[in-house]
C-alpha positions in Angstrom: 44.8 1.0 116.9 47.4 -1.5 118.2 45.1 -2.4 121.1 42.2 -3.5 118.9 41.8 -7.3 119.5 41.3 -8.1 115.8 44.3 -6.0 114.8 46.4 -7.8 117.5 45.1 -11.2 116.2 46.0 -10.4 112.6 49.5 -9.1 113.6 50.2 -12.2 115.6 48.9 -14.8 113.3 49.2 -13.4 109.7 52.3 -11.3 109.9 55.8 -11.3 111.4 55.8 -8.1 113.4 59.2 -6.5 113.8 59.9 -3.3 115.8 62.8 -1.1 114.7 63.9 1.7 117.0 63.9 5.1 115.3 65.9 6.9 118.0 69.3 5.2 117.9 72.3 5.7 115.7 75.1 3.3 114.5 73.4 0.0 115.3 71.5 -2.7 113.5 68.2 -0.7 113.8 69.9 2.3 112.1 71.0 0.1 109.2 67.5 -1.2 108.7 66.1 2.4 108.7 68.7 3.4 106.2 67.8 0.5 103.9 64.2 1.7 103.8 65.0 5.4 103.7 63.5 6.2 107.1 65.0 9.0 109.2 65.9 8.7 112.8 63.7 10.5 115.3 60.8 10.7 112.9 57.2 9.6 113.7 56.7 5.8 113.7 55.7 4.0 110.5 54.2 0.6 109.7 55.5 -1.2 106.6 54.1 -4.3 105.0 57.2 -6.0 103.6 57.5 -9.2 101.6 60.4 -11.2 100.2 63.3 -9.1 99.0 62.1 -6.2 101.2 59.4 -5.4 98.7 56.6 -3.2 99.9 53.3 -5.1 99.7 51.1 -2.1 100.6 51.7 1.6 101.1 53.4 2.4 104.4 51.4 3.9 107.2 53.0 7.0 108.5 50.3 9.6 109.4 47.0 7.7 109.7 47.1 5.8 113.0 43.6 4.3 112.8 42.2 0.8 112.8 40.8 1.6 109.4 44.2 2.3 107.9 46.0 -0.6 109.5 43.3 -3.2 108.7 43.1 -1.9 105.1 46.9 -2.1 104.8 46.9 -5.6 106.2 44.2 -6.7 103.7 46.1 -5.1 100.8 49.4 -6.7 101.9 47.9 -10.2 102.1 46.3 -9.7 98.7 49.5 -8.5 97.1 51.4 -11.5 98.5 48.6 -13.8 97.2 47.8 -15.0 100.7 44.2 -15.6 101.8 42.6 -12.7 103.6 40.5 -14.1 106.5 36.8 -13.0 106.3 37.0 -11.4 109.7 39.9 -9.1 108.7 38.2 -8.2 105.4 35.0 -7.4 107.3 36.9 -5.3 109.9 38.6 -3.2 107.2 35.3 -2.6 105.3 33.3 -1.9 108.5 35.9 0.7 109.6 36.0 2.3 106.2 32.2 2.6 106.3 32.5 4.1 109.8 35.0 6.7 108.5 32.8 7.7 105.7 29.9 8.1 108.1 27.0 5.8 108.9 23.3 6.5 108.6 20.5 4.9 110.5 17.5 3.4 108.8 14.5 2.0 110.6 12.2 -0.5 108.9 8.8 -1.6 110.0 6.5 -4.2 108.9 2.8 -4.3 109.4 
């Protein structure tokens, strides 16, 4: 999911990405994990955090799909009252439709 070009574009232009190591103890990363209640050595998570370390959307911790990340990004932007670019909104909804399953329709005109 982190190699999808539109996800990369959104992360780089609409958010401030921060990586916190989950496999170290007694350092600044460990203090940040403790602040958010994240255990060391657990699976990676993505959090959408606003001012005051307030969660803007549910954290991602088990669903590592473009659908989940794009949907979380749209929700985080909406919660923070920031504009959601059309391309990101369309990506989230297209991926949600793909997850539900797409059907094919053929139309003809005489």
